[in-house]
N, C-alpha and C positions, 0 to 999 in steps of 0.2 A: 309842340311837335305834331306832325301829321303822320297818320298811318293809313294803310289800305288793308282792309280785311276782306279776303276773298272766300266766298262760300263754294264748297265743292260737295258733290254727292255722287252716288252711283248712277249709271245710265238709266236705270228704271225708276228713278225717284218719282213719286206721285206729286201732283200739284197740291198746294196747301188747301186745307179745308177753309170754309168761310170764316170760322172762328179763328183759325191760325192767321189768316190774311188780315182780319180785323185787328188782332192783337199786334201784328207786325206794323200795320199802318199807324196804330196809336203810338207805339214805341218810336217809330220814325218821326212822327209829328212832335212828340215830347223831346226827342234827341236834337232835332233841328232847332226847336225853340230854346233849349238849354245851351246850344252851341257846340256840343260834343260831336254831333253828327253833321257832316258837311254835305254829304250826298249818299244816297243808297238806291240801288237799282237791281232788279232781277235780270237775268240773262235768258234769252229764248233758248229752246232746246238745241242740241248739237246738230240737227239737220240743217239749220240755217247758218252754221259757222263756216269759216274759211280759214285754212292754215296757210300762212305765208312763211316759207322757210328757205334757207340757203343750204345747198348740198355741199359735199366736200370739195367740189370743183369750183365753188363760188357762184354757181348759177341759182338764181331765185326761182322758186317753184311755188305754185298756188294749188292747193288741194281743197275741194269743196267737201263739207260734211255730208252725212254723218261720219264720224270717226269710229269705226267698228272696234279698233284696238284700244279705245279709251276705257280705262277702268274708273275714271272719275270725270265728271262733267262740271264745268263752272256754272253755278246756279245764280250767282249774284255777287255784288261787292258793296262795300261801304267805305267811304272816306271819313276818317275820324280825326278829331282834334283832341289830343290828350297830353297831359303833362309828363307822362311816363309810359313805358311799355305795359306796366302793371295796370295802369288806368285803362289803356286800350284793350287789354284782356278783359277787364271788368265790363266795359261797354259791349264787347263782342259776346261775352257770356250772356248778356241780356238779349242780344239778337238771336243767339242759338236757342233760347227758350221758345222761339216762335217758328221753328222749322221742325218738320217731321223727323228727319235724321240727316246727318251729313256733318261736315266740319268747316270751320272758319280758320283760315291761315292769316296771320297778321304780319305785315312787313312795314318797317318804318320808311317813310319817304324822305328824299332829300332833293334839293334843287335850288331854285332861286332863293336868295336871302329874303327873310321875312318882309322887309320893307318894300320889296318889289312885287309882292303878291297883291292881287286885287281882293 
């Protein structure tokens, strides 16, 4: 099964220290080599974000960041390959060890049948 784990934090989150970054990079390399980590990326701060939304009248609107009302900011994501939700939680727990503070939310993905994925 595939899962997406999304990292969120408060708007004033500090950047990782050199040691935290090195630890995360080592874990990413190990996870990719072991096959449980498909992809992992950080997300730039909310000043570069764009929100595309549809209003109640059906009109699509685009709003540039920063989003002052945001209580949480997306800081990154990881695509995981795991046999169960519990296994995805364990992998995510390992990722959480390498961030200052924040939370990872895990969602199971669905889509194309396994045989059609590359």
